[in-house]
MOPAC internal coordinates of N, CA, C and O (Angstrom, degrees):
PM7 1SCF
backbone

  N    0.0000 0     0.00 0     0.00 0    0    0    0
  C    1.4522 1     0.00 0     0.00 0    1    0    0
  C    1.5253 1   110.98 1     0.00 0    2    1    0
  O    1.2310 1   120.87 1   136.99 1    3    2    1
  N    1.3515 1   115.94 1   -43.01 1    3    2    1
  C    1.4609 1   119.09 1   179.63 1    5    3    2
  C    1.5249 1   111.52 1   -63.88 1    6    5    3
  O    1.2310 1   120.58 1   144.83 1    7    6    5
  N    1.3162 1   116.50 1   -35.17 1    7    6    5
  C    1.4614 1   120.74 1   179.36 1    9    7    6
  C    1.5237 1   110.63 1   -64.09 1   10    9    7
  O    1.2310 1   120.29 1   139.29 1   11   10    9
  N    1.2940 1   117.05 1   -40.71 1   11   10    9
  C    1.4632 1   121.36 1   179.24 1   13   11   10
  C    1.5216 1   110.19 1   -63.69 1   14   13   11
  O    1.2310 1   119.98 1   138.47 1   15   14   13
  N    1.3051 1   117.65 1   -41.53 1   15   14   13
  C    1.4625 1   121.94 1   178.98 1   17   15   14
  C    1.5224 1   110.40 1   -65.39 1   18   17   15
  O    1.2310 1   120.25 1   136.16 1   19   18   17
  N    1.3264 1   117.14 1   -43.84 1   19   18   17
  C    1.4580 1   120.40 1   179.66 1   21   19   18
  C    1.5290 1   111.91 1   -64.67 1   22   21   19
  O    1.2310 1   120.02 1   137.57 1   23   22   21
  N    1.3035 1   117.57 1   -42.43 1   23   22   21
  C    1.4679 1   120.81 1   178.61 1   25   23   22
  C    1.5222 1   110.12 1   -65.12 1   26   25   23
  O    1.2310 1   120.13 1   139.89 1   27   26   25
  N    1.3167 1   117.35 1   -40.11 1   27   26   25
  C    1.4633 1   121.05 1   178.22 1   29   27   26
  C    1.5230 1   110.71 1   -62.73 1   30   29   27
  O    1.2310 1   120.07 1   135.34 1   31   30   29
  N    1.3263 1   117.48 1   -44.66 1   31   30   29
  C    1.4633 1   120.67 1   177.38 1   33   31   30
  C    1.5229 1   111.62 1   -64.37 1   34   33   31
  O    1.2310 1   120.98 1   141.25 1   35   34   33
  N    1.3079 1   115.72 1   -38.75 1   35   34   33
  C    1.4601 1   120.00 1   178.33 1   37   35   34
  C    1.5209 1   110.78 1   -60.87 1   38   37   35
  O    1.2310 1   120.53 1   133.72 1   39   38   37
  N    1.2970 1   116.60 1   -46.28 1   39   38   37
  C    1.4618 1   120.85 1  -179.76 1   41   39   38
  C    1.5254 1   110.65 1   -69.27 1   42   41   39
  O    1.2310 1   119.90 1   142.00 1   43   42   41
  N    1.3204 1   117.80 1   -38.00 1   43   42   41
  C    1.4578 1   121.38 1  -175.37 1   45   43   42
  C    1.5245 1   113.16 1   -76.42 1   46   45   43
  O    1.2310 1   119.50 1   154.73 1   47   46   45
  N    1.3264 1   118.56 1   -25.27 1   47   46   45
  C    1.4626 1   121.11 1  -175.26 1   49   47   46
  C    1.5204 1   111.91 1  -111.11 1   50   49   47
  O    1.2310 1   119.94 1   128.56 1   51   50   49
  N    1.3045 1   117.73 1   -51.44 1   51   50   49
  C    1.4628 1   121.14 1  -172.48 1   53   51   50
  C    1.5226 1   111.45 1   -72.83 1   54   53   51
  O    1.2310 1   119.64 1   137.57 1   55   54   53
  N    1.2964 1   118.29 1   -42.43 1   55   54   53
  C    1.4581 1   121.15 1  -178.02 1   57   55   54
  C    1.5293 1   112.48 1   -61.62 1   58   57   55
  O    1.2310 1   118.72 1   130.68 1   59   58   57
  N    1.3392 1   120.04 1   -49.32 1   59   58   57
  C    1.4653 1   118.46 1   176.60 1   61   59   58
  C    1.5324 1   113.41 1   -63.58 1   62   61   59
  O    1.2310 1   120.07 1   144.26 1   63   62   61
  N    1.3217 1   117.47 1   -35.74 1   63   62   61
  C    1.4699 1   119.88 1   178.37 1   65   63   62
  C    1.5238 1   110.43 1   -65.05 1   66   65   63
  O    1.2310 1   119.98 1   137.09 1   67   66   65
  N    1.3110 1   117.65 1   -42.91 1   67   66   65
  C    1.4606 1   120.50 1   178.09 1   69   67   66
  C    1.5187 1   110.85 1   -64.70 1   70   69   67
  O    1.2310 1   119.95 1   142.74 1   71   70   69
  N    1.2974 1   117.70 1   -37.26 1   71   70   69
  C    1.4593 1   121.74 1   178.25 1   73   71   70
  C    1.5271 1   111.20 1   -66.00 1   74   73   71
  O    1.2310 1   120.04 1   139.74 1   75   74   73
  N    1.3144 1   117.53 1   -40.26 1   75   74   73
  C    1.4662 1   121.47 1   178.33 1   77   75   74
  C    1.5219 1   110.49 1   -64.89 1   78   77   75
  O    1.2310 1   120.21 1   136.16 1   79   78   77
  N    1.3150 1   117.21 1   -43.84 1   79   78   77
  C    1.4701 1   120.52 1   178.77 1   81   79   78
  C    1.5149 1   110.52 1   -63.78 1   82   81   79
  O    1.2310 1   120.02 1   138.02 1   83   82   81
  N    1.3155 1   117.57 1   -41.98 1   83   82   81
  C    1.4656 1   121.38 1   179.61 1   85   83   82
  C    1.5276 1   111.28 1   -62.69 1   86   85   83
  O    1.2310 1   120.37 1   134.60 1   87   86   85
  N    1.3144 1   116.91 1   -45.40 1   87   86   85
  C    1.4702 1   120.23 1   179.84 1   89   87   86
  C    1.5197 1   111.37 1   -65.95 1   90   89   87
  O    1.2310 1   119.94 1   140.66 1   91   90   89
  N    1.3190 1   117.72 1   -39.34 1   91   90   89
  C    1.4663 1   120.71 1   178.72 1   93   91   90
  C    1.5220 1   110.46 1   -65.32 1   94   93   91
  O    1.2310 1   120.24 1   142.07 1   95   94   93
  N    1.3159 1   117.14 1   -37.93 1   95   94   93
  C    1.4617 1   120.27 1   177.72 1   97   95   94
  C    1.5198 1   110.98 1   -65.78 1   98   97   95
  O    1.2310 1   119.68 1   140.91 1   99   98   97
  N    1.3087 1   118.22 1   -39.09 1   99   98   97
  C    1.4687 1   120.89 1   178.55 1  101   99   98
  C    1.5217 1   111.63 1   -67.80 1  102  101   99
  O    1.2310 1   120.04 1   143.70 1  103  102  101
  N    1.3411 1   117.53 1   -36.30 1  103  102  101
  C    1.4658 1   120.34 1   179.70 1  105  103  102
  C    1.5195 1   112.54 1   -70.50 1  106  105  103
  O    1.2310 1   120.37 1   150.63 1  107  106  105
  N    1.3214 1   116.91 1   -29.37 1  107  106  105
  C    1.4656 1   120.34 1  -176.28 1  109  107  106
  C    1.5255 1   112.59 1  -107.18 1  110  109  107
  O    1.2310 1   119.75 1  -162.65 1  111  110  109
  N    1.3207 1   118.08 1    17.35 1  111  110  109
  C    1.4621 1   120.15 1  -177.61 1  113  111  110
  C    1.5208 1   112.29 1   -67.98 1  114  113  111
  O    1.2310 1   119.67 1   156.31 1  115  114  113
  N    1.3410 1   118.23 1   -23.69 1  115  114  113
  C    1.4581 1   120.86 1   179.63 1  117  115  114
  C    1.5289 1   112.75 1   -79.31 1  118  117  115
  O    1.2310 1   119.97 1   166.14 1  119  118  117
  N    1.3285 1   117.67 1   -13.86 1  119  118  117
  C    1.4608 1   121.76 1  -179.86 1  121  119  118
  C    1.5266 1   108.60 1   -84.82 1  122  121  119
  O    1.2310 1   119.75 1   -52.15 1  123  122  121
  N    1.3319 1   118.08 1   127.85 1  123  122  121
  C    1.4674 1   118.42 1  -179.99 1  125  123  122
  C    1.5285 1   111.09 1   -67.16 1  126  125  123
  O    1.2310 1   121.11 1   -39.71 1  127  126  125
  N    1.2905 1   115.49 1   140.29 1  127  126  125
  C    1.4630 1   121.44 1  -179.90 1  129  127  126
  C    1.5218 1   110.33 1   -81.13 1  130  129  127
  O    1.2310 1   120.31 1   -33.68 1  131  130  129
  N    1.3208 1   117.01 1   146.32 1  131  130  129
  C    1.4564 1   122.19 1   179.19 1  133  131  130
  C    1.5263 1   108.54 1   -82.98 1  134  133  131
  O    1.2310 1   120.06 1   -53.10 1  135  134  133
  N    1.3334 1   117.49 1   126.90 1  135  134  133
  C    1.4699 1   118.93 1   179.87 1  137  135  134
  C    1.5306 1   110.91 1   -77.87 1  138  137  135
  O    1.2310 1   120.02 1   -71.84 1  139  138  137
  N    1.3129 1   117.56 1   108.16 1  139  138  137
  C    1.4540 1   121.67 1   179.76 1  141  139  138
  C    1.5226 1   109.44 1   -91.84 1  142  141  139
  O    1.2310 1   121.02 1   -89.31 1  143  142  141
  N    1.3223 1   115.66 1    90.69 1  143  142  141
  C    1.4500 1   120.02 1   175.38 1  145  143  142
  C    1.5026 1   115.67 1    90.73 1  146  145  143
  O    1.2310 1   119.58 1   174.91 1  147  146  145
  N    1.3124 1   118.40 1    -5.09 1  147  146  145
  C    1.4578 1   120.88 1  -178.39 1  149  147  146
  C    1.5223 1   109.01 1  -133.79 1  150  149  147
  O    1.2310 1   120.66 1   -26.32 1  151  150  149
  N    1.3006 1   116.34 1   153.68 1  151  150  149
  C    1.4517 1   120.65 1   174.21 1  153  151  150
  C    1.5163 1   112.71 1    98.88 1  154  153  151
  O    1.2310 1   121.75 1    -4.40 1  155  154  153
  N    1.3261 1   114.25 1   175.60 1  155  154  153
  C    1.4552 1   121.06 1  -174.39 1  157  155  154
  C    1.5307 1   112.42 1   -70.46 1  158  157  155
  O    1.2310 1   119.86 1   146.94 1  159  158  157
  N    1.3206 1   117.87 1   -33.06 1  159  158  157
  C    1.4622 1   121.05 1  -175.38 1  161  159  158
  C    1.5181 1   113.49 1   -92.38 1  162  161  159
  O    1.2310 1   119.43 1   178.52 1  163  162  161
  N    1.3031 1   118.68 1    -1.48 1  163  162  161
  C    1.4614 1   120.99 1  -173.78 1  165  163  162
  C    1.5281 1   111.61 1   -62.97 1  166  165  163
  O    1.2310 1   119.83 1   138.50 1  167  166  165
  N    1.3178 1   117.93 1   -41.50 1  167  166  165
  C    1.4672 1   119.97 1  -179.61 1  169  167  166
  C    1.5256 1   111.08 1   -67.51 1  170  169  167
  O    1.2310 1   120.55 1   139.39 1  171  170  169
  N    1.3184 1   116.55 1   -40.61 1  171  170  169
  C    1.4667 1   120.23 1   179.49 1  173  171  170
  C    1.5305 1   110.46 1   -64.57 1  174  173  171
  O    1.2310 1   120.44 1   136.14 1  175  174  173
  N    1.3281 1   116.77 1   -43.86 1  175  174  173
  C    1.4635 1   120.28 1   179.61 1  177  175  174
  C    1.5239 1   110.33 1   -64.67 1  178  177  175
  O    1.2310 1   119.99 1   139.44 1  179  178  177
  N    1.3109 1   117.62 1   -40.56 1  179  178  177
  C    1.4658 1   120.84 1   178.45 1  181  179  178
  C    1.5198 1   110.74 1   -61.61 1  182  181  179
  O    1.2310 1   120.32 1   134.97 1  183  182  181
  N    1.3460 1   116.98 1   -45.03 1  183  182  181
  C    1.4686 1   120.52 1   179.70 1  185  183  182
  C    1.5231 1   111.33 1   -63.03 1  186  185  183
  O    1.2310 1   120.12 1   139.42 1  187  186  185
  N    1.3381 1   117.37 1   -40.58 1  187  186  185
  C    1.4604 1   119.89 1   178.62 1  189  187  186
  C    1.5254 1   111.55 1   -64.59 1  190  189  187
  O    1.2310 1   120.41 1   140.50 1  191  190  189
  N    1.3181 1   116.82 1   -39.50 1  191  190  189
  C    1.4675 1   119.63 1   178.59 1  193  191  190
  C    1.5246 1   111.28 1   -65.99 1  194  193  191
  O    1.2310 1   120.17 1   143.29 1  195  194  193
  N    1.3252 1   117.28 1   -36.71 1  195  194  193
  C    1.4683 1   120.51 1   177.75 1  197  195  194
  C    1.5278 1   109.54 1   -64.63 1  198  197  195
  O    1.2310 1   120.11 1   136.03 1  199  198  197
  N    1.3215 1   117.39 1   -43.97 1  199  198  197
  C    1.4711 1   120.87 1  -179.78 1  201  199  198
  C    1.5253 1   110.24 1   -64.31 1  202  201  199
  O    1.2310 1   120.07 1   136.57 1  203  202  201
  N    1.3316 1   117.48 1   -43.43 1  203  202  201
  C    1.4658 1   120.01 1   178.88 1  205  203  202
  C    1.5228 1   111.51 1   -63.03 1  206  205  203
  O    1.2310 1   120.07 1   142.00 1  207  206  205
  N    1.3189 1   117.47 1   -38.00 1  207  206  205
  C    1.4573 1   120.94 1   178.45 1  209  207  206
  C    1.5318 1   110.64 1   -65.86 1  210  209  207
  O    1.2310 1   120.31 1   139.45 1  211  210  209
  N    1.3283 1   117.02 1   -40.55 1  211  210  209
  C    1.4628 1   120.23 1   178.34 1  213  211  210
  C    1.5226 1   111.00 1   -66.01 1  214  213  211
  O    1.2310 1   119.80 1   139.00 1  215  214  213
  N    1.3130 1   117.99 1   -41.00 1  215  214  213
  C    1.4703 1   120.98 1   177.40 1  217  215  214
  C    1.5223 1   111.60 1   -63.29 1  218  217  215
  O    1.2310 1   120.80 1   141.36 1  219  218  217
  N    1.3201 1   116.07 1   -38.64 1  219  218  217
  C    1.4626 1   119.56 1   179.11 1  221  219  218
  C    1.5265 1   110.08 1   -63.55 1  222  221  219
  O    1.2310 1   120.39 1   139.95 1  223  222  221
  N    1.3435 1   116.86 1   -40.05 1  223  222  221
  C    1.4623 1   119.54 1   179.81 1  225  223  222
  C    1.5244 1   111.01 1   -67.31 1  226  225  223
  O    1.2310 1   120.47 1   142.93 1  227  226  225
  N    1.3437 1   116.71 1   -37.07 1  227  226  225
  C    1.4648 1   119.76 1  -179.32 1  229  227  226
  C    1.5106 1   111.82 1   -67.93 1  230  229  227
  O    1.2310 1   120.13 1   148.68 1  231  230  229
  N    1.3282 1   117.36 1   -31.32 1  231  230  229
  C    1.4702 1   121.32 1  -178.01 1  233  231  230
  C    1.5278 1   112.25 1   -80.39 1  234  233  231
  O    1.2310 1   120.29 1   159.78 1  235  234  233
  N    1.3066 1   117.06 1   -20.22 1  235  234  233
  C    1.4733 1   119.52 1  -175.02 1  237  235  234
  C    1.5142 1   111.16 1   -79.75 1  238  237  235
  O    1.2310 1   120.10 1   180.00 1  239  238  237

C-alpha cells in the first residue's frame, strides 16, 4: 500500500516538475548562459559585479 502511495506521489509531483523545467529550458535555449566561475568571461563578469557592488555601497 505504501508503495502505491509513493509511486502516485512521484508521478503527481516529480513528473510535472520535470516537464516544467524541460519546457522552460527549451524556451530559453537561445539565451546565452552566464558562466558562473568557469569560462573565458568569468573573471571579467566577477570584476564587474565587484565594481557594481562597491558603487552600490558608495551610493547608499
